[in-house]
C-alpha positions in Angstrom: 0.0 0.0 0.0 2.8 2.4 0.9 4.5 1.8 -2.5 1.3 2.5 -4.3 0.7 5.8 -2.4 4.3 6.9 -3.0 3.9 6.2 -6.8 0.8 8.4 -6.9 2.6 11.1 -4.9 5.4 11.1 -7.5 2.9 11.1 -10.4 1.1 14.1 -8.9 4.3 15.9 -8.0 3.5 16.0 -4.2 6.2 15.8 -1.6 5.0 18.1 1.2 2.6 15.9 3.2 1.3 17.2 6.5 -0.9 14.2 7.6 -2.1 10.8 6.4 -5.6 10.0 7.6 -6.3 6.3 7.6 -8.5 3.8 9.4 -7.5 2.1 12.6 -6.3 -1.2 11.1 -2.9 -2.3 12.4 -1.7 -2.7 8.8 -2.0 1.1 8.3 0.7 1.6 11.0 3.2 -0.1 8.7 2.0 1.9 5.7 2.4 5.2 7.5 5.8 4.2 8.8 7.0 3.5 5.3 5.6 6.8 4.1 7.4 8.6 6.9 10.7 7.0 5.8 10.1 8.2 2.3 9.3 11.7 3.4 12.6 11.6 5.4 14.4 10.8 2.2 12.7 13.7 0.5 13.5 16.1 3.4 9.8 17.1 3.8 8.8 15.1 7.0 7.7 17.9 9.4 8.8 17.3 13.0 10.1 13.9 12.2 6.6 12.7 11.3 5.1 13.2 14.8 1.8 14.2 13.4 1.9 12.4 10.1 -0.4 9.6 11.2 -3.9 11.1 11.8 -6.0 8.6 13.9 -9.7 9.1 14.3 -10.1 8.9 18.1 -13.8 9.8 17.8 -14.3 6.9 15.4 -12.7 4.5 17.9 -14.9 5.7 20.8 -18.0 5.4 18.6 -17.1 1.9 17.6 -16.7 0.8 21.2 -19.9 2.4 22.3 -22.0 1.2 19.4 -20.8 -2.4 19.8 -22.1 -2.4 23.4 -25.3 -0.6 22.5 -26.2 -3.3 20.0 -26.3 -5.9 22.8 -29.0 -4.0 24.6 -30.7 -2.2 21.7 -34.2 -3.6 22.4 -34.0 -2.6 26.1 -32.9 0.9 25.2 -35.7 1.1 22.6 -38.3 0.2 25.2 -37.1 2.8 27.6 -37.0 5.4 24.8 -40.6 4.5 23.8 -41.8 4.7 27.4 -40.2 8.1 27.9 -41.6 9.4 24.6 -45.2 8.2 25.6 -45.0 10.0 28.9 -43.7 13.2 27.4 -46.5 13.2 24.7 -48.8 15.5 26.6 -49.1 17.7 29.7 -51.8 15.4 31.2 -49.5 12.4 31.0 -46.6 14.4 32.5 -48.8 15.6 35.4 -50.0 12.0 36.1 -46.3 10.8 36.0 -45.3 13.6 38.5 -48.1 12.4 40.9 -46.6 8.9 40.8 -43.2 10.4 41.5 -44.6 12.2 44.6 -46.2 9.0 45.8 -42.8 7.3 45.6 -41.0 10.2 47.2 -38.9 10.8 44.1 -37.6 14.3 43.4 -39.3 15.7 40.4 -37.1 16.2 37.4 -37.7 16.3 33.7 -37.6 13.1 31.7 -35.2 13.6 28.8 -35.6 11.9 25.4 -32.4 11.1 23.5 -31.3 11.5 19.9 -30.6 7.8 19.0 -27.5 8.7 16.9 -25.9 10.5 19.8 -24.7 8.1 22.5 -24.1 10.9 25.0 -27.8 11.9 24.9 -28.7 8.2 25.3 -26.5 8.1 28.4 -28.4 11.1 29.9 -31.8 9.6 29.0 -31.0 6.2 30.6 -29.5 7.7 33.7 -32.6 9.8 34.3 -35.0 6.9 33.5 -33.2 4.8 36.0 -33.8 7.4 38.7 -37.5 7.2 37.8 -37.6 3.4 37.5 -40.2 3.0 40.3 -42.4 5.8 39.0 -42.3 4.4 35.5 -43.3 1.0 36.7 -46.1 2.5 38.7 -47.3 4.5 35.7 -47.2 1.3 33.6 -49.2 -0.6 36.2 -51.9 2.1 36.5 -52.1 3.4 32.9 -53.0 0.8 30.4 -52.3 3.3 27.6 -48.5 2.9 28.1 -48.8 -0.9 28.1 -50.9 -0.8 24.9 -48.5 1.7 23.3 -45.5 -0.6 23.9 -47.3 -3.8 22.9 -49.0 -2.5 19.7 -48.2 1.0 18.6 -44.4 1.4 19.2 -42.7 -0.2 16.2 -39.1 -1.1 15.9 -37.6 -3.1 13.0 -41.1 -3.8 11.7 -42.5 -5.2 15.0 -43.8 -3.9 18.3 -41.1 -3.2 20.9 -43.0 -5.0 23.7 -43.3 -4.4 27.5 -40.5 -3.2 29.7 -39.3 -6.2 31.8 -36.9 -6.6 34.8 -34.2 -7.8 32.4 -34.6 -4.6 30.4 -34.0 -2.5 33.5 -30.9 -4.6 34.4 -29.6 -4.1 30.8 -30.1 -0.3 30.8 -28.4 0.0 34.2 -25.4 -1.9 32.9 -25.3 0.1 29.7 -25.7 3.4 31.5 -22.8 2.6 33.7 -20.7 1.8 30.7 -21.7 5.0 28.8 -21.0 7.1 31.9 -17.3 6.3 31.7 -17.1 7.9 28.2 -19.4 10.7 29.1 -17.3 11.7 32.1 -14.2 11.4 30.0 -15.5 14.1 27.7 -16.5 16.3 30.6 -12.9 16.1 32.0 -11.7 18.0 28.9 -13.4 21.1 30.4 -12.6 20.3 34.1 -9.5 20.3 36.2 -7.4 18.6 33.5 -8.3 21.4 31.1 -5.3 23.4 32.3 -2.9 20.5 31.8 -4.3 19.9 28.3 -4.0 23.6 27.5 -0.3 23.6 28.4 0.3 20.5 26.3 -1.4 22.1 23.3 0.5 25.3 23.8 3.8 23.4 23.9 2.9 21.5 20.8 1.8 24.6 19.0 5.1 26.3 19.9 7.1 23.4 18.4 5.0 23.3 15.3 5.2 27.1 14.9 9.0 26.9 15.2 9.1 24.2 12.5 7.2 26.4 10.1 9.4 29.4 11.0 12.5 27.4 10.2 11.0 26.5 6.8 10.2 30.2 6.1 13.8 31.2 7.1 15.3 28.6 4.7 13.2 30.0 1.8 13.9 33.7 2.5 16.0 35.4 -0.1 17.2 38.1 2.3 18.5 35.4 4.5 16.6 36.3 7.7 13.0 36.5 8.9 11.8 37.6 12.2 9.6 35.1 14.1 7.1 37.8 14.8 6.5 38.6 11.1 4.1 41.5 11.8 2.8 42.0 8.2 2.8 40.4 4.8 4.0 43.7 3.2 7.3 43.8 5.2 7.8 40.1 4.5 7.4 40.7 0.7 9.8 43.6 0.8 12.4 41.6 2.6 12.4 38.8 0.0 12.3 41.2 -3.0 14.8 43.9 -2.1 18.4 42.6 -1.6 19.8 43.5 1.9 16.6 44.9 3.2 15.7 41.8 5.2 18.9 42.1 7.2 18.3 45.8 7.9 14.7 45.2 9.0 15.9 42.4 11.2 18.3 44.7 13.0 15.4 47.2 13.6 13.3 44.3 15.1 16.1 43.3 17.4 16.4 46.8 18.7 12.6 47.0 19.3 12.7 43.6 21.1 15.5 44.7 23.4 13.6 47.8 24.3 10.3 46.0 24.9 8.8 47.2 21.6 5.9 45.7 19.8 8.0 43.0 18.2 9.1 41.5 21.5 6.4 38.9 21.1 6.3 36.2 18.5 3.5 35.8 16.0 2.1 32.9 18.0 2.2 34.8 21.3 0.3 37.7 19.7 -2.3 35.3 18.3 -2.8 33.5 21.7 -3.1 36.8 23.5 -6.1 38.0 21.4 -9.6 37.7 22.7 -11.5 34.7 21.3 -14.1 35.3 18.6 -17.8 35.3 19.7 -19.5 32.0 19.0 -22.1 32.2 16.3 -23.6 29.7 13.9 -22.5 31.5 10.8 -18.8 31.8 11.8 -16.5 30.9 8.9 -13.1 29.8 10.1 -11.7 29.8 6.6 -12.9 33.3 5.9 -11.3 34.4 9.2 -7.9 33.1 8.2 -8.2 34.6 4.8 -8.8 38.0 6.3 -6.2 37.7 9.1 -3.4 35.9 7.2 -1.5 39.2 6.6 -1.3 39.6 10.4 -0.4 35.9 11.0 1.3 34.7 7.9 3.1 31.7 9.5 0.1 30.6 11.5 -2.0 31.0 8.4 0.2 28.4 6.7 -0.3 26.1 9.7 -4.0 26.6 9.6 -4.1 25.9 5.9 -2.5 22.5 6.5 -4.3 21.6 9.7 -7.8 22.6 8.4 -7.3 20.4 5.4 -7.4 17.3 7.7 -10.7 15.5 7.5 -12.2 14.9 10.9 
């Protein structure tokens, strides 16, 4: 496989490869290793190929979760249908809340999941387990729920059937399993967020320095400041002999005196306030507009944003 890819790269005239995105089969590890060796020979393997192999972690997590969900799919479907029935009207919800009060259960909202999103299924099952006694009470007193599950709720071309004790055992097990992955995603924004932020900052700095070194090697004037404040100065340096060295001396003087160029391009970027979140935000348009201010980072963004996720 590696030989075939290399042949195509030669045919297409491509030597600068940022990442290779492949599936999680072990054979792909060998393929990427061979490609990394070839890029070493070509002198285009950024950071010794540390980020060449792009693995789809989300795909791996989803495969693990979906495999376990398949084993208890009918139990999850029955709980989902029961929750959907109770939430169908205010009258049914009021009756359900009465049963909650009779069982001394704190009243909360039953939540319905989106079947294609396992994290919402985790929340739905966790809440349903809290209300297990109330749901059983509702099913015993309201024949409408039993009739709905036995005849009206259809899955795979047939009625889903009544909720049983085995179903409750299954959903408790699956909820405990899903909670592990759910809590893992929450930790990304918890106490470990600071550690992750530092690791990302360290990696960004090393990647930035890698791109700076590439720019330096291509500069006709011989020198490029790591701050690179504007594309116009960069263009002038590479087009007018000797000007690059002169401008570099000016930047060194400003840096020594605490001037505006004492920070690198990356530090200036990280120091800016984040953009306001909005549905129509276009990250590609943002980089197009701001590439003159962050020319090196724009090159990194161009390569990174090309990675399919």
